[in-house]
N, C-alpha and C positions, 0 to 999 in steps of 0.2 A: 504494500499499499505505500502511494507517494504522498507527500504533503497536501498537495491539492485535493486528492481523494480522501484524505483524513479530515480536511477542512470542510469539505462538502457534506460528509457524512453527519460529522458533529453539528454541523449548522441544522442539518435535518432533525437531529434529535432534540437540540435545545427550542426549536421553534415547533416541535410537536405538541399540539394542543390536546392529544388523548393520553399523554404521558403525565404522572405526577411527578413531583421534585426528586424524591429518592429513585424514581424508576430512570429519570433522565441521568441522575448521577452514576447508576450503575451501568448504563449503556454507554455512556462517555467512558468510563473506566475500561470497559471491555474493547471500545474502540482503539484505546491507548495500547492495550496488550495485543492487539491484531497488527499494530504497527511495529512491533518489536520483531526483530529476525526469527524465522522458524528454526527448530533443532535441526541438525543436518540429516537429509534422507538420501538414500540411493536414487537415481534417476528412474527407476521402475516405480520405487515406493511413491515418489512426487507423482509420477504419470497416474498411479491408480488413485491417489489422492486427489488429483484435479479432476478426474473423470467421476469422482464419488463412487467408485467400486468399494473402496475402503474409505471410512469417514473418522475424523478426529471429535465429532460431537460438537465442533466450533467452540472448544473450551478456551481458545486464545492461543498464540504463538508461542507464549513463554509461561506454561502455567506455573504460579508462584505458590498455589495451595493444593492440596490433593482435592480430587472431584468429591469424594465421600470421606467426611472424618466424623468418627464414632468415639467421641471423649468416655472416658470412665468415670462416670458422673458418681458412682459410688465410691471411688477412690478419692474423688474431689471432695465429697462429703466427709470422708475420714480424715482427710490431711488438711483441708481449707486450701484456698488458692492464694499464693504468694504475690503473682502478677495484679490479682484484682483486689488484694487486700481484704478477703473475705475468711473469716473464722469458720470452722465446722458449724453447721446448724444444730441447734439446740431442741427446736420444736418445729411443729409444722409449718408455722408462720415464717420462720427462720429458711426452712427449706425451700420452700415456693419462692421466696425473695432471692434466695441464692441462686437457685435454677434461672430466674429470670434475668438476673444480672450476667450469669455465664453465658446464656444463650446469645446475648448480644455480642458476644466476642469469639464466637465459635464460626470458623470459616467453612466454606463450601465453595462448589462451581458456581452455585445460586447466590452466594454472599449471605445468605441464609443457613442455619444449622438444619442438616438432613435428619439428624438424629437428637431427640430430645429426651431420651433415656427410656429405660424400663421402669415406667414410673410407680407401678405397683410395688415392686420391689424397692424402688428408691424412698418411697413415702410411707408405706405401711408402718414401719416402726414408730413413726412419729404420731400415727392414729391411736390415741389413747381412749380408753374408755369413757373418759369424761368428755369427748368430743362426740356429740350426736349426730346421727346421719343428716340431719338437716343443718348442722352446722358446717358438717364437712362439704356438703352439697355447695353451701353458700361461698367457703374458701375457694373450691376447686372453681367455681362458677366465675370469680374474679381472676383466677389464674388463667382459666380459658379464654376469657376475652382479652387479657393482656396477651396471650400468645397470638392469637388472631390479629391485635392491632400493631403489636410490634415485630412480628415475624410473618408479616402478610404474604406468604408464598405455601403453596399446597405441598410442596415437597417435605417440608418441615413434618417430622414423623416420629411418632412414639410406639412402644411395644408393651403389651400387658399380657399376664398368663404364663405358663399354662395353669397355675394354680389360681383358686378364686380368692378374692380379696375384698375388702371394704372399699378400697380405692377404685377398683376395677368397676364395681357396681356404680359408685358414686359418679365416675367418668362417663358410664354409659347415661346415666339418668341426666347429667349436665348436657350431655351431646345432644340428647333428644330433646332438651329445653331450648337450646340456643342455636341449634341447626346451623352451624358454621361449617365451611369448606376447610378450614384450618384450624387444628392440626389434623394430619392423617393418622390413621390408627390401624395397628396390626394386633390381633389376637393369636398367642401361640395355643395350639390345640394339642393336647396329648391324650390318646385315648384311655391312658391309666389314671391320669391324674385331672383332666378337665371335665368337670360334671356338665352332663347334658343342659343342666339348667342356665349354666353360664354361657354356653354356646346358643342357646334359645335366646338370652337377654341380648348377646350380640346380633342375632339375626333380627330380632325387633328393633334394634338401634339402627341397623342397615335400612330398614323400612321407612326411618325418618330421615336418615343423614347420609346413606350411602357408605357409611363406615361401621364397623372395622372391617378389613380384610383377614382372612383366616388362613394361618400356615401350620403345616405339618411339622410340628415341634420334633418329633424322633428323627425325621429325615434331615433337619436342619442341624440338630446336634450331631449326627453321623457326619455331617460335611465341616462344622465349624467348631464342635465342642458347644458346651452349655454357655458360655459367654459370647453369644451372638446376637445381632439384631436384625430385623427387616426395616429398611430405610427408604427414603425417597420414594421412587416407584417400585418398591418392593425388591429392592437390591439386598442380598443376604450378605452379611459381612460381619467381621469380629470386631467385638466392642474392645475399645482401647487401640484399634487399627483402622482400616478401611480400604480404600481404594486410591491408588495415585492417580490413576486416569482411566477413561472408558474409551475405547476404540472399537468398531464394529465393522463388520463384513456385510455387504450388501448382495445376498445370496442370488437375489434375480439378476443383478447387473453382471455377476460372475457367470450366471447361466448363459445370459445374452451375448457375452463376449466368447463363449465357447462353441466349438464345432464337433460334433461328435456324439457318441452314446453316453448314457448316465454313467456306466462303468468307466469311460475314459474320463468324464468330469471328475469323478471321486479320484482318480489316479493322477491325474494332471493338474487341471484348470484350477480345482479347489485347493491342492498343495499349494500351488503357486501364490493364490491370494490369502491363503491363511497365514503364510510366511511374510508376505507384505504387510498384511495387518499387525502380526506379531512386531515387526520391524519399526512400524509406526508407534506401538505401544512402549517400545523400549526407548525409542528416541525421546518421547514425552517424560517418561518415568526418569529417565537419566538427566532430563533439563530439569525437572522438579527437585530432584535430591542433590544432584552435584552442582547445577548452576545457580538455582534459586536458594539452595540450601536450606530448605523448610525445617527439615528434623534437626537442624543445629541451631535454629534461632527461634523459632515459634515457642512461647510459653507453655503451650499444650504439651509439648515434647520434652523441653527443658524440665518441666514439674512433674513428668512422669504419668501424664493422662492418656498420652498416645505413645506407642512404641512401633518404630518402622518395621519391626520384626513381625507385627501383626496386621501389616497391609500387604496386598498385592495390587496388581493392575487386571481391570476387567476386560476379556475380549467378548464382544457382543457379536450377535447375528441376528439379521432381519430379513425379510423377504422370502422366507421358507416356501410358503404357498406358492408364489409365483415360480420359483426356482423348480419345485416339485413338478409342477404343471408343465412347465417348459420341458423339463427332461423327459417327461412322459411322452410329449410331442416327439422330441428327439428319437426315442426309442419306439415310436409308432405304436404306443399302447394307451393313448389318451381318450380313445373312442370318440373322436369329436368334440372334446371336452367334458364329457360325462365322468371320465375316470379321472377325477382330480382330488386334491387334496381335502380331506374331511368328508370324502364321498366315496372313496373307494380303496379297498383294502390293499391293492398293489400299491397306490399312490402313497398310502400312509406307511406302508412298509418301506418304501423309498425314502420318504422323510426321516424314518429312525436309522436307514443305512447312512444318509448323508450327515445326520446329527452325530453319530456315532464315529464317523470319520472326521469331523471336525474335532470332536473331543480327544480323540487319539493323537491327532497332529497337534493340538494346543497343549495336551499333557507332556508331549516329546519335545517341546519348545522351551529351554531355559529361558527365565526372566530375571534381570537384576532387580534386587531390592524388592522381591516378592516373597520374602521367607513365610508372610501369613497363608500362602497359596503353595507351600512347600517348594517354591521356587519357580513356580508356573504361574501363568494368570488363570483367574476365575473365568469360567465359561457363564457367558450370560445371554439370556433370550432377550433382546433390547426392544423396549416397547415404543420406539418411534420417537421421532421428532416433527416440529410444526411444518417445516418444509419439505418432508418427505412426499413424493409424488406417486401415486399409481403403485405403491408397494405396501404389502401389509406388514404390521408391526410383529417383530420377533418371530416366534414360531406359531402365531395365530392362525386360525382360519379367516378368511377375509369377511370383512364386516358385511352382513347381510346375507350371507352364503353359509352361515353356521347351520349345522344339522340339529337334530332333536338331541335334548340334553345327554341322554346316554351315550348316543353316536358321538357327540362332541368330547364327551369326557374319554371314550375311548380311542379318540385321535390324539388327544393331548397327553394324556397320563404317561404313556410309553416314553415321551421326551422329557418328562420333569426332572428325573434323576441325573440327568447329564449336567443341569446348570446349578452348580453350586453357588454362584451369584445371584441367582434369582429368575424366575420366569412368572409371568402372569397370563393368564388366560380369563377373559372377562365373561361372565354368563348375565344376559339378560333376562328377566323374568317378568311375567304379568302379575296382576293385582291379585290373581288366585293364591299367590304365595302368602299374602298378608292373612288369608283365611286358613293356611296350611303352613304355620311357621315350623312345626315339628317335623313337616316333609322335607323342609329346607336344611334342618339338623340332619336329619338322615342322609341328606345327598351330600353334605360336607363330609361326613363320617365315611360314606362310601367312596367319595373321590379320594378322601387320603388313603384309604384302604386299597384303592385300585393303582396306587403309587404317585397321585399328585403332590407336588410340593406346597401347593397354596391353592385356595379358592377365593374367588372374589364374583360377586354378583352385584347388579344394579336391579333396582325395581322400575318398572317401564314408565309408571307415572310419577316417579320422585323429580322433585326440584332439581336434584343433584345427578350429574354423569359423571362417569369416571372417563379419563381420557387415557393416557398410556399407563395410568396407574393411580394418578392424583385425581382430585375431586374438583369441580367447578360446579356453580350453580349455574342453572340455565338462564336465570334472568341477568347474570353477569355478562354472559355470552350476547344476549340480545342488546345490552347497553353498549358493548363493543362494536356491534353491527350497526349500531345508529352513530358511531363514531363518538361515543362517550368514554369519559374516564372511569378507570376501575381501581380498586386499591391493591389487589393481589397481582403481584408480576406474572404468577403462574396463570392468570385468565387470558394474558396476551397470547402466549403460547398455545392455549387450548383453543382460542378462535382459530388459529392457523390450523391445528390439528382436526378440529371439526370440518373446516373447509377442505382439507386432504382426505380425510378418512370417512366422514359422515358418521361419527360415531353414535349419534343418536339415532341411528337406523340399523342398529344392532338387531340381529333376529332374536325375536322374543319367545321364551320359553314358558309354557303353561306349566304349573305345579298344582299337581293333583294326585289323588289315589289311583286314577283310571288312565294314566298317561300312557301305560304300556299295556297290551293286550295280556289277559290272565294265562298263567302258564297250565 
């Protein structure tokens, strides 16, 4: 970017009447980062990046903070914060104030914290018997309003579970009363320890607010250990660590660049582009660690609240559906488009072969400063960004082409175990679910038994719509469409994603006892 282009783009930002003051500051900062020299890449990697076969998520040319940072808030509570001059909290009011102050100083790619803590575990010891449920709700309600107003970004995310607690129940009550898009929430579900009644409470909260998202706790623990969290758009990472960067491979574009059979694609073209994507991730990781020296200089690292050995890089894929359909056509097996991903056993089997090959290649490729992933990148089914055009997010079935619930789960579940850094498949259900909340609990339990890592659903008539994994209100999208200003930075991204993906047009599933024929 030359000086004239930078000046022109900065002028557009400062004159944009649809952006607020803070939003303009963040966009101007991003422009400045884009004006810095890019890390060195090979000519082949540079070409693939310019063609957007591989993608750097537009994180900026010189990453000066990891994309996702998951501070160890429990350790912060134990030792206090030297940099912020905060003593360890002594009661619930102290703890809530402590967190609110700390959040304002936790970095990420969005400039807002993507991880707000496992709040039930953090706060439960401060909930004494002399605090009534009503008092607890009022305290958390004030705290919740503060999060939304001070961290106006739907990528801000907290975790709950898998055990029941007064904090969790209070948070669900507060969520249903406030109906805010921020913060996002994950409920960890363990078949041995999470009661159905808690999952049911979560389901009823989804009916009101689109939250929480449900994750398969035993699968997550198997990948990351007990000390993990789902953050931002359901990215699974280690607490006290995170992800240096996220790079991704557009499988659709890789297939379009290929001539030959699906077997040849797996052996040659895919191998080539996986390596170029890994090269991009390595260059960006080295830039962050060696040139910007984040882990030597930031207070979170110097006070022991994050540790470079708990970080890795994220290797994302998207456009699986289009890739599979193109390869089926290359093989002469697509039956005029009828044999496609999500609707044909052969196409679904090819999808598993393809992701299995990607996982094999990623696991064989060493990455620097990625001890959190045992020296390798985490594999991630990437949920898409607002400028993606005519390509399906991650490993999802295209919007509007989703099959019935059971078939949808049957297509997605065999892929979930590959993605240790997260995968999100979104199910859109109609109002019958409100009359059958226990049926939704059964579906969630069944999905996890089938091998799904997580389960996310929208209610068709809800004010909230889930984009790549974060939530927005339909009324805010309407404000943007009318050239109005909105408070949440994530709403601006959501508007672009809705234009590209038509996410409000997801195929709707009916939830009822006669959805399938009796056996």
